[in-house]
C-alpha positions as a LaTeX table, in Angstrom:
\begin{tabular}{lrrr}
\hline
Residue & $x$ (\AA) & $y$ (\AA) & $z$ (\AA) \\
\hline
Met1 & $-66.59$ & 85.44 & 18.94 \\
Ser2 & $-66.58$ & 82.88 & 16.18 \\
Trp3 & $-63.36$ & 81.38 & 17.44 \\
Phe4 & $-65.30$ & 79.78 & 20.34 \\
Ser5 & $-67.25$ & 77.69 & 17.87 \\
Lys6 & $-64.41$ & 77.14 & 15.45 \\
Pro7 & $-63.89$ & 73.39 & 15.05 \\
Lys8 & $-60.65$ & 72.20 & 16.54 \\
Gln9 & $-58.17$ & 70.79 & 14.09 \\
Lys10 & $-56.89$ & 67.37 & 14.95 \\
Leu11 & $-53.19$ & 67.14 & 14.52 \\
Val12 & $-52.07$ & 63.77 & 13.22 \\
Ser13 & $-48.39$ & 63.02 & 13.27 \\
Gln14 & $-46.94$ & 61.37 & 10.24 \\
Lys15 & $-45.54$ & 57.99 & 11.21 \\
Arg16 & $-42.47$ & 56.91 & 9.31 \\
Glu17 & $-42.78$ & 53.42 & 7.93 \\
Leu18 & $-39.50$ & 51.51 & 7.86 \\
Pro19 & $-39.04$ & 48.23 & 6.03 \\
Gly20 & $-39.30$ & 45.34 & 8.48 \\
Asp21 & $-36.19$ & 43.66 & 7.11 \\
Met22 & $-34.00$ & 46.65 & 8.07 \\
Trp23 & $-34.17$ & 46.07 & 11.84 \\
Asp24 & $-33.91$ & 43.11 & 14.21 \\
Arg25 & $-34.51$ & 42.84 & 17.94 \\
Cys26 & $-31.83$ & 41.00 & 19.90 \\
Ala27 & $-33.25$ & 38.12 & 21.92 \\
Gly28 & $-30.41$ & 38.52 & 24.39 \\
Cys29 & $-30.57$ & 42.18 & 25.39 \\
Gly30 & $-33.65$ & 43.48 & 23.56 \\
Glu31 & $-31.66$ & 46.05 & 21.60 \\
Ile32 & $-32.99$ & 47.11 & 18.18 \\
Leu33 & $-30.20$ & 46.49 & 15.67 \\
Tyr34 & $-29.71$ & 47.61 & 12.10 \\
Ser35 & $-29.65$ & 44.57 & 9.81 \\
Gly36 & $-26.68$ & 45.86 & 7.84 \\
Arg37 & $-24.61$ & 46.11 & 11.00 \\
Leu38 & $-25.68$ & 42.61 & 12.02 \\
Glu39 & $-24.47$ & 41.18 & 8.73 \\
Glu40 & $-21.09$ & 42.82 & 9.23 \\
Ser41 & $-20.80$ & 41.15 & 12.66 \\
Phe42 & $-21.78$ & 37.67 & 11.36 \\
His43 & $-25.27$ & 38.11 & 12.92 \\
Val44 & $-23.84$ & 38.45 & 16.42 \\
Cys45 & $-25.23$ & 41.22 & 18.64 \\
Pro46 & $-22.48$ & 43.85 & 19.13 \\
Asn47 & $-23.93$ & 44.75 & 22.55 \\
Cys48 & $-24.34$ & 41.41 & 24.34 \\
Gly49 & $-22.77$ & 38.84 & 21.99 \\
His50 & $-26.02$ & 36.95 & 21.36 \\
His51 & $-25.65$ & 34.70 & 18.30 \\
Phe52 & $-28.63$ & 34.98 & 15.98 \\
Arg53 & $-29.71$ & 31.84 & 14.13 \\
Ile54 & $-28.44$ & 31.86 & 10.53 \\
Thr55 & $-29.02$ & 29.69 & 7.46 \\
Ala56 & $-26.98$ & 26.79 & 6.16 \\
Glu57 & $-25.83$ & 28.91 & 3.22 \\
Ser58 & $-24.57$ & 31.56 & 5.64 \\
Tyr59 & $-22.38$ & 29.03 & 7.45 \\
Glu60 & $-21.00$ & 27.85 & 4.11 \\
Ala61 & $-20.12$ & 31.44 & 3.21 \\
Leu62 & $-18.49$ & 31.91 & 6.62 \\
Leu63 & $-16.35$ & 28.76 & 6.55 \\
Leu64 & $-15.49$ & 27.95 & 2.96 \\
Asp65 & $-13.01$ & 29.43 & 0.52 \\
Gly66 & $-14.85$ & 31.30 & $-2.19$ \\
Gly67 & $-17.92$ & 31.68 & $-0.01$ \\
Gly68 & $-19.65$ & 28.39 & $-0.81$ \\
Leu69 & $-19.60$ & 24.72 & $-1.75$ \\
Glu70 & $-17.81$ & 23.62 & $-4.89$ \\
Val71 & $-20.15$ & 20.63 & $-5.25$ \\
Leu72 & $-23.63$ & 20.17 & $-3.72$ \\
Tyr73 & $-24.52$ & 16.50 & $-3.12$ \\
Asp74 & $-27.76$ & 14.52 & $-3.19$ \\
Gln75 & $-30.04$ & 17.32 & $-4.32$ \\
Thr76 & $-32.77$ & 14.95 & $-5.49$ \\
Leu77 & $-33.40$ & 13.17 & $-2.17$ \\
Arg78 & $-36.88$ & 13.93 & $-0.82$ \\
Ser79 & $-38.80$ & 12.90 & 2.28 \\
Ala80 & $-41.45$ & 10.23 & 1.77 \\
Asp81 & $-44.53$ & 9.73 & 3.96 \\
Pro82 & $-44.31$ & 6.05 & 4.93 \\
Leu83 & $-46.62$ & 6.43 & 7.94 \\
Gly84 & $-49.28$ & 8.59 & 6.28 \\
Phe85 & $-48.81$ & 10.93 & 9.23 \\
Val86 & $-51.56$ & 13.48 & 9.91 \\
Asp87 & $-51.95$ & 15.77 & 12.92 \\
Ser88 & $-53.14$ & 19.31 & 12.26 \\
Lys89 & $-52.04$ & 18.86 & 8.64 \\
Arg90 & $-50.55$ & 16.21 & 6.40 \\
Tyr91 & $-46.82$ & 15.54 & 6.61 \\
Val92 & $-46.42$ & 15.98 & 2.85 \\
Asp93 & $-47.92$ & 19.46 & 3.17 \\
Arg94 & $-45.46$ & 20.36 & 5.93 \\
Val95 & $-42.56$ & 19.22 & 3.74 \\
Gln96 & $-43.77$ & 21.33 & 0.82 \\
Gln97 & $-44.08$ & 24.39 & 3.03 \\
Ala98 & $-40.63$ & 23.78 & 4.51 \\
Glu99 & $-39.14$ & 23.57 & 1.02 \\
Lys100 & $-40.52$ & 27.03 & 0.27 \\
Arg101 & $-38.99$ & 28.44 & 3.48 \\
Gly102 & $-35.66$ & 26.63 & 3.55 \\
Gly103 & $-34.93$ & 25.39 & 0.07 \\
Asp104 & $-35.21$ & 21.91 & $-1.37$ \\
Gln105 & $-32.35$ & 20.22 & 0.49 \\
Asp106 & $-34.42$ & 18.94 & 3.45 \\
Ala107 & $-32.90$ & 19.86 & 6.83 \\
Ile108 & $-29.25$ & 19.50 & 5.78 \\
Arg109 & $-27.10$ & 20.65 & 2.88 \\
Thr110 & $-24.10$ & 18.45 & 2.07 \\
Gly111 & $-21.23$ & 19.02 & $-0.30$ \\
Arg112 & $-17.53$ & 19.47 & $-0.90$ \\
Gly113 & $-15.48$ & 22.63 & $-0.49$ \\
Arg114 & $-12.23$ & 24.02 & 0.83 \\
Ile115 & $-11.23$ & 25.59 & 4.13 \\
Ala116 & $-7.94$ & 27.49 & 3.90 \\
Gly117 & $-7.05$ & 25.44 & 0.83 \\
Arg118 & $-7.83$ & 22.05 & 2.39 \\
Asp119 & $-10.51$ & 19.80 & 0.86 \\
Val120 & $-13.36$ & 19.06 & 3.27 \\
His121 & $-16.78$ & 17.49 & 3.16 \\
Leu122 & $-19.32$ & 19.72 & 4.88 \\
Gly123 & $-22.84$ & 19.07 & 6.16 \\
Thr124 & $-24.81$ & 22.07 & 7.42 \\
Met125 & $-28.22$ & 21.74 & 9.05 \\
Asp126 & $-30.90$ & 24.39 & 8.51 \\
Phe127 & $-33.42$ & 25.04 & 11.29 \\
Arg128 & $-35.89$ & 26.57 & 8.80 \\
Phe129 & $-36.77$ & 23.09 & 7.52 \\
Ile130 & $-39.18$ & 21.65 & 10.14 \\
Gly131 & $-36.94$ & 22.76 & 12.99 \\
Gly132 & $-33.86$ & 21.10 & 11.48 \\
Ser133 & $-35.38$ & 17.76 & 12.41 \\
Met134 & $-33.61$ & 14.52 & 11.51 \\
Gly135 & $-35.62$ & 12.31 & 9.20 \\
Ser136 & $-34.63$ & 9.58 & 6.75 \\
Val137 & $-33.22$ & 12.07 & 4.23 \\
Val138 & $-30.95$ & 13.71 & 6.81 \\
Gly139 & $-29.60$ & 10.34 & 7.94 \\
Glu140 & $-29.04$ & 9.14 & 4.38 \\
Lys141 & $-27.28$ & 12.35 & 3.32 \\
Ile142 & $-24.95$ & 12.19 & 6.33 \\
Arg143 & $-24.15$ & 8.53 & 5.65 \\
Arg144 & $-23.35$ & 9.27 & 2.01 \\
Leu145 & $-21.25$ & 12.28 & 3.02 \\
Ala146 & $-19.26$ & 10.14 & 5.47 \\
Asp147 & $-18.78$ & 7.51 & 2.75 \\
Arg148 & $-17.38$ & 10.19 & 0.44 \\
Ser149 & $-15.00$ & 11.40 & 3.16 \\
Leu150 & $-13.85$ & 7.82 & 3.66 \\
Ala151 & $-13.28$ & 7.21 & $-0.05$ \\
Ala152 & $-11.41$ & 10.49 & $-0.59$ \\
Arg153 & $-9.76$ & 10.51 & 2.87 \\
Thr154 & $-10.85$ & 14.07 & 3.47 \\
Pro155 & $-12.02$ & 15.53 & 6.80 \\
Leu156 & $-15.71$ & 15.77 & 7.61 \\
Val157 & $-17.32$ & 18.80 & 9.27 \\
Ile158 & $-20.98$ & 18.86 & 10.35 \\
Ile159 & $-22.73$ & 21.96 & 11.72 \\
Ser160 & $-25.81$ & 20.98 & 13.73 \\
Ala161 & $-28.97$ & 22.99 & 14.40 \\
Ser162 & $-31.88$ & 20.74 & 15.22 \\
Gly163 & $-34.87$ & 20.06 & 17.42 \\
Gly164 & $-34.15$ & 16.32 & 17.21 \\
Ala165 & $-35.68$ & 13.35 & 15.42 \\
Arg166 & $-38.60$ & 14.02 & 13.08 \\
Met167 & $-41.69$ & 12.64 & 14.79 \\
Gln168 & $-43.64$ & 12.38 & 11.52 \\
Glu169 & $-41.36$ & 9.51 & 10.42 \\
Gly170 & $-41.53$ & 7.61 & 13.70 \\
Ile171 & $-39.11$ & 4.69 & 14.12 \\
Leu172 & $-37.58$ & 5.37 & 10.70 \\
Ser173 & $-36.31$ & 8.67 & 12.05 \\
Leu174 & $-34.86$ & 7.04 & 15.17 \\
Met175 & $-33.06$ & 4.49 & 13.00 \\
Gln176 & $-30.93$ & 7.32 & 11.60 \\
Met177 & $-29.15$ & 7.62 & 14.95 \\
Gly178 & $-27.54$ & 4.19 & 14.59 \\
Lys179 & $-27.05$ & 4.63 & 10.86 \\
Thr180 & $-25.05$ & 7.85 & 11.18 \\
Ala181 & $-23.10$ & 6.58 & 14.19 \\
Ala182 & $-22.00$ & 3.49 & 12.25 \\
Ala183 & $-20.82$ & 5.64 & 9.32 \\
Leu184 & $-18.80$ & 7.88 & 11.64 \\
Glu185 & $-17.25$ & 4.84 & 13.31 \\
Gln186 & $-15.79$ & 3.88 & 9.93 \\
Leu187 & $-14.18$ & 7.32 & 9.67 \\
Ser188 & $-12.72$ & 6.90 & 13.15 \\
Asp189 & $-11.27$ & 3.48 & 12.28 \\
Ala190 & $-9.62$ & 5.04 & 9.21 \\
Ala191 & $-8.22$ & 7.96 & 11.28 \\
Ile192 & $-10.11$ & 10.55 & 9.22 \\
Pro193 & $-10.98$ & 13.65 & 11.29 \\
Tyr194 & $-14.58$ & 14.53 & 12.03 \\
Leu195 & $-15.36$ & 17.94 & 13.56 \\
Ser196 & $-18.78$ & 18.63 & 15.03 \\
Val197 & $-20.00$ & 22.21 & 15.49 \\
Leu198 & $-23.06$ & 22.71 & 17.71 \\
Thr199 & $-25.28$ & 25.76 & 17.26 \\
Asn200 & $-28.48$ & 26.94 & 18.90 \\
Pro201 & $-30.35$ & 24.66 & 19.35 \\
Thr202 & $-28.90$ & 21.15 & 19.10 \\
Thr203 & $-31.23$ & 18.74 & 20.87 \\
Gly204 & $-32.94$ & 15.35 & 20.85 \\
Gly205 & $-31.80$ & 12.49 & 18.65 \\
Val206 & $-29.24$ & 14.65 & 16.86 \\
Thr207 & $-27.46$ & 15.31 & 20.17 \\
Ala208 & $-27.77$ & 11.61 & 20.98 \\
Ser209 & $-25.99$ & 10.62 & 17.77 \\
Tyr210 & $-23.67$ & 12.34 & 15.30 \\
Ala211 & $-23.57$ & 15.77 & 16.97 \\
Met212 & $-21.72$ & 14.43 & 20.02 \\
Leu213 & $-19.47$ & 11.93 & 18.20 \\
Gly214 & $-16.92$ & 14.38 & 16.83 \\
Asp215 & $-13.21$ & 13.91 & 17.40 \\
Val216 & $-13.45$ & 17.55 & 18.46 \\
Ile217 & $-16.75$ & 19.17 & 19.44 \\
Leu218 & $-17.08$ & 22.94 & 19.15 \\
Ala219 & $-20.08$ & 25.07 & 20.11 \\
Glu220 & $-21.24$ & 28.62 & 19.62 \\
Pro221 & $-21.64$ & 30.78 & 22.76 \\
Gly222 & $-24.96$ & 30.42 & 24.53 \\
Ala223 & $-26.16$ & 27.52 & 22.36 \\
Leu224 & $-28.88$ & 25.28 & 23.81 \\
Ile225 & $-27.52$ & 21.73 & 23.77 \\
Gly226 & $-29.25$ & 18.73 & 25.29 \\
Phe227 & $-31.28$ & 15.59 & 24.76 \\
Ala228 & $-34.62$ & 16.05 & 26.53 \\
Gly229 & $-36.03$ & 19.40 & 27.57 \\
Pro230 & $-35.37$ & 20.78 & 31.07 \\
Arg231 & $-39.00$ & 20.25 & 32.15 \\
Val232 & $-38.92$ & 16.56 & 31.20 \\
Ile233 & $-35.59$ & 16.01 & 32.97 \\
Lys234 & $-36.77$ & 17.81 & 36.10 \\
Glu235 & $-39.93$ & 15.72 & 36.27 \\
Thr236 & $-37.92$ & 12.53 & 35.71 \\
Ile237 & $-35.21$ & 13.04 & 38.33 \\
Arg238 & $-37.42$ & 15.14 & 40.64 \\
Gln239 & $-34.65$ & 17.62 & 41.34 \\
Asp240 & $-34.06$ & 21.26 & 40.56 \\
Leu241 & $-31.64$ & 21.74 & 37.68 \\
Pro242 & $-28.44$ & 23.82 & 37.99 \\
Glu243 & $-28.42$ & 27.36 & 36.67 \\
Gly244 & $-27.40$ & 27.50 & 33.01 \\
Phe245 & $-28.19$ & 23.82 & 32.53 \\
Gln246 & $-27.94$ & 22.71 & 28.86 \\
Thr247 & $-26.03$ & 25.77 & 27.70 \\
Ala248 & $-22.76$ & 25.50 & 25.82 \\
Glu249 & $-20.95$ & 27.09 & 28.76 \\
Phe250 & $-22.33$ & 24.53 & 31.23 \\
Leu251 & $-21.36$ & 21.63 & 28.95 \\
Glu252 & $-17.85$ & 22.98 & 28.43 \\
Glu253 & $-17.37$ & 23.34 & 32.19 \\
His254 & $-18.43$ & 19.71 & 32.68 \\
Gly255 & $-16.30$ & 18.29 & 29.85 \\
Met256 & $-19.08$ & 17.47 & 27.38 \\
Ile257 & $-17.74$ & 19.73 & 24.63 \\
Asp258 & $-14.18$ & 20.76 & 23.88 \\
Arg259 & $-14.37$ & 24.48 & 23.18 \\
Ile260 & $-16.74$ & 27.40 & 22.75 \\
Val261 & $-15.89$ & 29.42 & 19.65 \\
Pro262 & $-17.53$ & 32.75 & 18.73 \\
Arg263 & $-18.85$ & 32.74 & 15.18 \\
Ala264 & $-16.33$ & 35.28 & 13.92 \\
Arg265 & $-13.49$ & 32.93 & 14.94 \\
Leu266 & $-15.07$ & 29.69 & 13.73 \\
Arg267 & $-13.30$ & 29.48 & 10.38 \\
Gly268 & $-9.90$ & 30.04 & 11.99 \\
Ala269 & $-10.57$ & 27.48 & 14.72 \\
Val270 & $-11.72$ & 24.78 & 12.27 \\
Ser271 & $-8.76$ & 25.49 & 9.95 \\
Thr272 & $-6.25$ & 25.24 & 12.81 \\
Leu273 & $-7.75$ & 22.00 & 14.09 \\
Leu274 & $-7.70$ & 20.40 & 10.65 \\
Asp275 & $-4.05$ & 21.41 & 10.18 \\
His276 & $-3.21$ & 19.76 & 13.47 \\
Met277 & $-5.30$ & 16.61 & 12.98 \\
Cys278 & $-4.33$ & 15.98 & 9.36 \\
\hline
\end{tabular}
């Protein structure tokens, strides 16, 4: 009866290891999606329509003829540390880490390209760089881009994705709100179109300045758009906030933005508007 004492064999299933970059979980519906299929749909969930956050380079490829900028401006501008800011780590260290994650263009890439054959100046924010925050470099690059649009009389398009002003630069960051607004006012006086595209999220000082100053303001579906966070607003006004508050759909319903445009239709919408406005 040796089989009574025969040691039991432990069956271990072989787990298949799949590369992590092959699959993504949708934040909208929780569905597991194949990355290749997501790329084909412009990183929009085919099940619920949730718009994944994408890079500045991806927006350039989506909008521009030839898939990118013809000229990239102001590549040498870098953030300084005028306040010597230190919290959990030094500001200069945060900038260096952000450059490794999101390139060396700070939180916005600016340049010249073409949309359906029309010359445009394009600024595209990148949330990978310290949450797309607006510091002195972002404000300066936008001002220079607006100056170039004014000199060449070409339309300006800015795609925003930002958590707001960069706290590590203090008042110098807040000064960029007035600086960019003044530059855009010059474009308005010269009747040069400025289109603003809001993506998820667009908040804080960016919303309070150039993001909401477009001649036409477009937004992606479901984008979070606002100045202060819902908790801060609720505590300030001491009232419950409406359902869907600070979403693109809520703002469109209340006249704060002009149109919600799915990502796959963005190039066509911008092209049509520029044809009409120019």
